[in-house]
Backbone as CSV, one residue per row, in Angstrom:
resi,resn,N_x,N_y,N_z,CA_x,CA_y,CA_z,C_x,C_y,C_z
1,UNK,-5.127,9.441,1.936,-4.161,10.280,2.604,-4.755,10.852,3.892
2,UNK,-6.038,11.111,3.863,-6.671,11.687,5.050,-6.509,10.758,6.252
3,UNK,-6.842,9.471,6.062,-6.739,8.522,7.174,-5.287,8.359,7.620
4,UNK,-4.403,8.378,6.662,-2.978,8.247,6.966,-2.521,9.420,7.848
5,UNK,-2.841,10.627,7.437,-2.460,11.803,8.226,-3.149,11.816,9.583
6,UNK,-4.382,11.350,9.606,-5.116,11.282,10.860,-4.406,10.319,11.832
7,UNK,-3.980,9.171,11.312,-3.258,8.199,12.134,-1.941,8.788,12.647
8,UNK,-1.210,9.443,11.755,0.070,10.038,12.150,-0.121,11.072,13.253
9,UNK,-1.168,11.879,13.143,-1.438,12.883,14.175,-1.827,12.219,15.492
10,UNK,-2.699,11.227,15.408,-3.184,10.548,16.602,-2.051,9.850,17.355
11,UNK,-1.184,9.190,16.617,-0.082,8.438,17.232,1.188,9.261,17.406
12,UNK,1.122,10.521,16.998,2.266,11.441,17.107,3.516,10.864,16.443
13,UNK,3.354,10.417,15.209,4.469,9.840,14.440,5.397,10.973,13.994
14,UNK,6.691,10.855,14.253,7.629,11.900,13.823,7.674,12.009,12.290
15,UNK,7.911,13.205,11.786,7.985,13.458,10.342,8.954,12.495,9.657
16,UNK,10.057,12.205,10.309,11.092,11.361,9.698,10.650,9.908,9.517
17,UNK,9.622,9.476,10.251,9.173,8.082,10.167,7.939,7.883,9.288
18,UNK,7.291,8.951,8.893,6.029,8.847,8.174,6.165,8.125,6.833
19,UNK,7.158,8.466,6.065,7.338,7.861,4.743,7.577,6.361,4.843
20,UNK,8.448,5.967,5.728,8.752,4.546,5.884,7.530,3.767,6.375
21,UNK,6.819,4.333,7.328,5.631,3.667,7.864,4.537,3.548,6.799
22,UNK,4.303,4.605,6.065,3.266,4.583,5.023,3.620,3.587,3.928
23,UNK,4.876,3.538,3.544,5.285,2.646,2.442,5.115,1.176,2.815
24,UNK,5.140,0.866,4.090,4.949,-0.508,4.542,3.572,-1.037,4.144
25,UNK,2.585,-0.159,4.083,1.210,-0.566,3.793,0.838,-0.475,2.315
26,UNK,1.770,-0.048,1.474,1.483,0.056,0.046,1.550,-1.308,-0.622
27,UNK,0.748,-1.477,-1.682,0.854,-2.681,-2.500,0.412,-2.349,-3.924
28,UNK,0.600,-3.291,-4.812,0.177,-3.112,-6.195,0.845,-1.935,-6.867
29,UNK,0.066,-1.192,-7.618,0.574,-0.060,-8.386,1.192,1.010,-7.494
30,UNK,0.600,1.237,-6.324,1.127,2.249,-5.404,2.524,1.859,-4.914
31,UNK,2.731,0.589,-4.618,4.047,0.128,-4.178,5.063,0.236,-5.308
32,UNK,4.667,-0.133,-6.520,5.551,-0.024,-7.684,5.958,1.439,-7.901
33,UNK,4.976,2.346,-7.815,5.268,3.769,-7.965,6.229,4.230,-6.879
34,UNK,5.973,3.832,-5.632,6.820,4.226,-4.501,8.268,3.777,-4.706
35,UNK,8.445,2.533,-5.125,9.803,2.018,-5.334,10.544,2.824,-6.397
36,UNK,9.862,3.136,-7.501,10.499,3.938,-8.548,10.753,5.363,-8.087
37,UNK,9.825,5.910,-7.356,9.970,7.280,-6.854,11.186,7.385,-5.938
38,UNK,11.293,6.488,-4.967,12.406,6.564,-4.015,13.737,6.212,-4.675
39,UNK,13.707,5.332,-5.662,14.925,4.966,-6.388,15.481,6.174,-7.150
40,UNK,14.582,7.009,-7.662,14.998,8.169,-8.457,15.362,9.385,-7.619
41,UNK,15.294,9.288,-6.315,15.648,10.417,-5.454,17.156,10.654,-5.419
42,UNK,17.921,9.635,-5.714,19.397,9.703,-5.758,19.983,10.350,-4.510
43,UNK,19.591,9.825,-3.344,20.155,10.286,-2.088,19.471,11.491,-1.474
44,UNK,18.598,12.150,-2.216,17.872,13.310,-1.675,16.820,12.814,-0.681
45,UNK,16.835,13.376,0.522,15.826,13.001,1.515,14.583,13.833,1.254
46,UNK,13.493,13.166,0.992,12.241,13.844,0.692,11.420,13.996,1.972
47,UNK,10.751,15.123,2.098,9.893,15.337,3.269,8.555,14.636,3.024
48,UNK,7.806,14.468,4.100,6.488,13.853,3.981,5.591,14.699,3.084
49,UNK,5.662,16.021,3.221,4.843,16.922,2.401,5.194,16.783,0.920
50,UNK,6.470,16.675,0.600,6.890,16.493,-0.803,6.385,15.156,-1.340
51,UNK,6.484,14.141,-0.512,6.039,12.810,-0.920,4.531,12.797,-1.190
52,UNK,3.761,13.408,-0.293,2.305,13.477,-0.457,1.959,14.239,-1.737
53,UNK,2.661,15.339,-2.002,2.427,16.096,-3.233,2.672,15.232,-4.465
54,UNK,3.766,14.492,-4.473,4.097,13.628,-5.610,3.074,12.503,-5.740
55,UNK,2.684,11.931,-4.633,1.699,10.845,-4.629,0.352,11.327,-5.158
56,UNK,-0.079,12.495,-4.697,-1.355,13.049,-5.152,-1.280,13.459,-6.621
57,UNK,-0.131,13.914,-7.050,0.047,14.273,-8.456,-0.101,13.030,-9.326
58,UNK,0.434,11.903,-8.863,0.371,10.655,-9.634,-1.000,9.990,-9.571
59,UNK,-1.608,9.946,-8.390,-2.845,9.180,-8.207,-4.091,10.047,-8.000
60,UNK,-3.942,11.333,-8.011,-5.097,12.210,-7.801,-5.012,12.890,-6.456
61,UNK,-5.707,14.005,-6.358,-5.656,14.815,-5.142,-6.308,14.164,-3.955
62,UNK,-6.206,14.837,-2.850,-6.814,14.324,-1.633,-7.890,15.291,-1.175
63,UNK,-8.961,14.744,-0.648,-10.068,15.531,-0.127,-10.401,15.046,1.263
64,UNK,-10.835,15.956,2.075,-11.317,15.610,3.398,-12.637,14.852,3.219
65,UNK,-12.761,13.617,3.748,-13.989,12.839,3.548,-15.247,13.554,4.033
66,UNK,-15.131,14.348,5.093,-16.292,15.073,5.591,-16.743,16.108,4.559
67,UNK,-15.769,16.771,3.928,-16.087,17.740,2.878,-16.768,17.034,1.708
68,UNK,-16.246,15.873,1.355,-16.816,15.093,0.259,-18.236,14.644,0.602
69,UNK,-18.465,14.267,1.845,-19.781,13.813,2.277,-20.800,14.943,2.216
70,UNK,-20.395,16.148,2.575,-21.332,17.268,2.565,-21.721,17.683,1.152
71,UNK,-20.949,17.264,0.156,-21.275,17.586,-1.232,-22.406,16.718,-1.771
72,UNK,-22.703,15.602,-1.115,-23.748,14.700,-1.574,-25.115,15.219,-1.133
73,UNK,-26.022,15.242,-2.053,-27.386,15.672,-1.776,-28.352,14.587,-2.231
74,UNK,-29.375,14.361,-1.446,-30.380,13.357,-1.795,-31.277,13.900,-2.893
75,UNK,-31.482,13.074,-3.898,-32.395,13.413,-4.976,-33.363,12.251,-5.143
76,UNK,-34.639,12.540,-5.195,-35.622,11.488,-5.381,-35.913,10.752,-4.092
77,UNK,-36.544,9.579,-4.256,-36.918,8.791,-3.087,-36.215,7.436,-3.113
78,UNK,-36.402,6.664,-2.074,-35.743,5.370,-1.941,-36.130,4.424,-3.066
79,UNK,-37.396,4.407,-3.409,-37.864,3.499,-4.461,-37.164,3.802,-5.791
80,UNK,-37.054,5.060,-6.138,-36.373,5.448,-7.374,-34.909,5.059,-7.358
81,UNK,-34.251,5.253,-6.208,-32.840,4.872,-6.076,-32.669,3.375,-6.281
82,UNK,-33.511,2.587,-5.631,-33.403,1.131,-5.744,-33.649,0.691,-7.181
83,UNK,-34.641,1.252,-7.819,-34.933,0.877,-9.209,-33.775,1.240,-10.141
84,UNK,-33.131,2.357,-9.884,-32.037,2.822,-10.736,-30.730,2.065,-10.476
85,UNK,-30.362,1.926,-9.209,-29.043,1.392,-8.854,-29.036,-0.089,-8.489
86,UNK,-30.190,-0.637,-8.217,-30.269,-2.049,-7.846,-31.408,-2.711,-8.622
87,UNK,-31.232,-2.846,-9.945,-32.341,-3.376,-10.745,-32.781,-4.774,-10.326
88,UNK,-31.860,-5.590,-9.870,-32.230,-6.943,-9.446,-33.076,-6.869,-8.179
89,UNK,-32.641,-6.056,-7.238,-33.396,-5.884,-6.000,-34.742,-5.231,-6.267
90,UNK,-34.772,-4.304,-7.219,-36.012,-3.596,-7.540,-37.114,-4.517,-8.008
91,UNK,-36.766,-5.660,-8.589,-37.768,-6.600,-9.083,-37.966,-7.794,-8.157
92,UNK,-37.287,-7.786,-7.024,-37.367,-8.947,-6.141,-38.698,-8.970,-5.392
93,UNK,-39.142,-10.175,-5.003,-40.396,-10.280,-4.241,-40.342,-9.507,-2.917
94,UNK,-39.161,-9.487,-2.269,-39.052,-8.771,-0.991,-39.274,-7.283,-1.206
95,UNK,-38.700,-6.735,-2.285,-38.875,-5.307,-2.543,-40.334,-5.021,-2.884
96,UNK,-40.933,-5.891,-3.672,-42.338,-5.711,-4.041,-43.200,-5.725,-2.786
97,UNK,-42.893,-6.654,-1.852,-43.628,-6.709,-0.582,-43.452,-5.395,0.173
98,UNK,-42.188,-4.934,0.247,-41.870,-3.692,0.940,-42.621,-2.523,0.298
99,UNK,-42.619,-2.498,-1.011,-43.281,-1.440,-1.758,-44.798,-1.474,-1.498
100,UNK,-45.402,-2.659,-1.574,-46.843,-2.793,-1.332,-47.204,-2.435,0.105
101,UNK,-46.353,-2.834,1.045,-46.597,-2.526,2.450,-46.593,-1.008,2.655
102,UNK,-45.634,-0.320,2.016,-45.585,1.139,2.137,-46.818,1.781,1.521
103,UNK,-47.281,1.258,0.387,-48.489,1.798,-0.237,-49.690,1.622,0.683
104,UNK,-49.785,0.437,1.326,-50.890,0.190,2.257,-50.821,1.150,3.431
105,UNK,-49.605,1.388,3.936,-49.445,2.324,5.052,-49.854,3.733,4.636
106,UNK,-49.518,4.107,3.396,-49.903,5.430,2.906,-51.421,5.515,2.777
107,UNK,-52.037,4.441,2.299,-53.494,4.417,2.161,-54.137,4.518,3.535
108,UNK,-53.606,3.736,4.505,-54.142,3.786,5.869,-54.005,5.193,6.440
109,UNK,-52.843,5.796,6.237,-52.615,7.147,6.746,-53.565,8.120,6.070
110,UNK,-53.773,7.959,4.769,-54.695,8.825,4.036,-56.119,8.650,4.512
111,UNK,-56.522,7.403,4.765,-57.877,7.137,5.268,-58.065,7.728,6.661
112,UNK,-57.043,7.638,7.490,-57.131,8.181,8.848,-57.278,9.700,8.792
113,UNK,-56.520,10.336,7.906,-56.630,11.779,7.764,-58.032,12.160,7.255
114,UNK,-58.530,11.388,6.303,-59.867,11.642,5.747,-60.931,11.496,6.832
115,UNK,-60.795,10.447,7.652,-61.746,10.215,8.744,-61.696,11.343,9.756
116,UNK,-60.483,11.828,10.062,-60.338,12.951,10.995,-61.021,14.195,10.457
117,UNK,-60.873,14.427,9.180,-61.488,15.602,8.565,-63.014,15.504,8.579
118,UNK,-63.534,14.273,8.370,-64.976,14.073,8.358,-65.577,14.283,9.750
119,UNK,-64.799,13.936,10.788,-65.287,14.129,12.159,-65.432,15.599,12.495
120,UNK,-64.623,16.429,11.884,-64.650,17.865,12.189,-65.815,18.467,11.513
């Protein structure tokens, strides 16, 4: 719904055209719901706000994607994420190479820090 409303605002679509334009892009279950919803209106002209309320009631509410994005917080590190969510990738030779390369870089960085400390 967010993208739909954003498009309507950007293109300055009149309120009277929003329902018809949005319904053109519906398919599957949403289109079936729309057809039954409009059939049961029995001549009552529904506003875009009423339609959005009914649609959200049937398929779930709407959230601003930016608000949803700000709710996400990083937990753990990349390696843990890959092992948890991409088990096939986690065991791949490329990932192992990447993992070993990072360990070597950490060792090099640690050795450089140690050498700097010894010079002092």
